[in-house]
N, C-alpha and C positions, 0 to 999 in steps of 0.2 A: 504494500500500500504506500502511496505517495502523499505527503502532506500538502494541503491546499488551503486557500483562504475562502471562507464561506460567509455570506451575509444571510442571517437567519432571523425569523420571527418567532418569538416565544409567546404563546397565548396564556390566558389566565391559569390553565391547568399545567403549564410547563411544557406543552407539546412543542417540539422543534419543527419549524417549517422552513427549509432552505428557500431563499429568494433568488440568489445567483451565486456563482462561484468562479474563481479564477484558476485556470489550469493551462499550463504551457503558454502563458502570456495572453490567453484569450478569456474574456469574461463570457460565461455561459448563463443565460437567463433561464430559470426553472419555470417551465410551463405547468407541470403537474407532478404530484408525488404519488408513489404507489406503495408497495408492500414495505412494512417496517418491522424490525425485530431487534432484540437485544441479546448479545452474547458476551463472552469475556473480552472481546475486542472493542465493544462499545455499542452505540445506538446506530443501526444501519437503516438507511432510507434509500429506496430506489427513486430516482428523479428522471423526468424526461425534459429535455431542453427544446428550444425552438426548432431545431433540425429534425426532431423526432428520435434522436439518439438517447439511449438510456444509460445512466451512470449509477453506480452504487457509491453513496457517500456514507462515511462512518465518522461519528463523533465519539472521541475517547474522552470522557469526562475527567478521568484521572490525570490526563495530560493537558486537558483543555484545548485539544486540537482536533481539526477535521482532516480526514484522509479520503482519497479517491481510490477505489478498488476496481473491480471488474466492470467493464463496459460492454454494452450490447449494441453494435452499430446498426443492425438491421431489424431490430424488434421495436414494437410500439406497445403501449399499454392497451389492454382490451377495454 
């Protein structure tokens, strides 16, 4: 996983919603979020950007950092 910068919205219940992130010098605006889960690595969120590409973003609260993991270039949310 690679560290990235993410702008996120926290609602009243503490739910994280990524708004956009910077990866490889490019700002990616999040259009929608999908599946979420938590494991030992942190809070995982699948996000879809303007191009339709899907990214897995992970927030590690122990480190206070976001990471980008697996991406799916040819899949869209159903």
